Residue, then its C-alpha position, 0 to 999 in steps of 0.5 A: m151416166a155413174t155418177e146417178p146415185n141409183g145407177s146400180d139399179n140400172p139392169m143392164l148396167v148389172l149385167v154388164s158388170g157382172i159379166l166382166l167380174m164373172g169372166g175375168i175371175a174364170v180367165f184368171i182360174g183358167w191361167g191359174l190351172t193351166h200354169a200350175y200343172p202344165a202340160g207338157 
């Protein structure tokens, strides 16, 4: 499925990829902030 030339035109694939990408970035930023500024 991933080898199809027009696989990037699949809205569901784009949606899932976007969610995973944004989720990963959000988790990375959240982890960085919590360790950069420890609560106590």
